[in-house]
C-alpha positions in Angstrom: -15.2 -3.0 -3.6 -12.0 -5.1 -3.6 -10.4 -1.7 -5.3 -10.8 0.0 -2.1 -10.1 -2.7 0.4 -6.7 -3.2 -1.7 -6.2 0.4 -1.9 -6.5 0.3 2.4 -4.0 -2.5 2.4 -1.5 -1.2 0.8 -1.7 2.4 2.3 -1.5 0.3 5.6 1.6 -1.2 4.6 2.9 1.4 3.1 2.6 3.6 6.3 4.0 0.6 8.4 7.4 0.7 6.2 7.4 4.6 6.6 6.9 4.9 10.5 9.9 2.3 10.2 12.2 4.1 8.1 11.6 7.5 10.0 12.0 5.6 13.6 15.9 4.4 12.3 16.2 8.3 10.9 15.0 9.4 14.3 18.1 7.8 16.1 20.1 10.0 13.7 18.4 13.4 13.5 14.7 14.1 15.3 13.7 17.0 13.4 14.7 15.4 10.1 12.6 12.3 10.6 9.0 14.4 10.7 10.5 15.4 7.2 11.0 11.8 6.2 7.9 10.9 7.4 5.8 13.2 6.1 7.3 12.9 2.7 6.7 8.9 2.8 3.7 9.5 4.0 2.4 11.6 1.3 3.9 9.7 -1.4 2.6 6.3 -0.2 -1.1 7.1 -1.6 -0.1 7.7 -4.8 2.0 5.0 -5.1 -0.6 2.6 -3.6 -3.4 3.8 -5.7 -1.3 2.9 -9.0 -0.5 -0.7 -6.9 -4.3 -1.3 -6.2 -5.5 -0.5 -9.5 -3.1 -2.8 -11.1 -3.6 -5.4 -9.2 -7.2 -5.3 -9.5 -7.7 -5.1 -13.1 -9.4 -7.6 -14.7 -6.5 -9.3 -15.6 -4.8 -8.5 -12.6 -3.2 -11.3 -10.2 -6.3 -10.1 -7.2 -9.1 -10.8 -9.8 -7.8 -13.7 -11.4 -7.9 -15.1 -7.9 -11.1 -14.1 -7.2 -12.6 -15.4 -10.5 -10.9 -18.7 -10.2 -12.2 -19.2 -6.5 -15.9 -18.1 -7.4 -15.7 -20.9 -10.4 -14.5 -23.4 -8.6 -17.6 -22.8 -6.0 -20.0 -23.4 -9.0 
């Protein structure tokens, strides 16, 4: 569940960045901004997956925080 949540958050952040970049490109060329957005939008998915997997590895930063928080509660 942590992996899926991390993936969703990284995709959301990546797509927000893609929207920002395509909005800047739109100021110069409207047709080009569509292709830039589609390229970035589709590129975010594999990158976000790799980031999410690496972040949620047993020795990754997110899992270390979750395990230390659980140890403090006990």
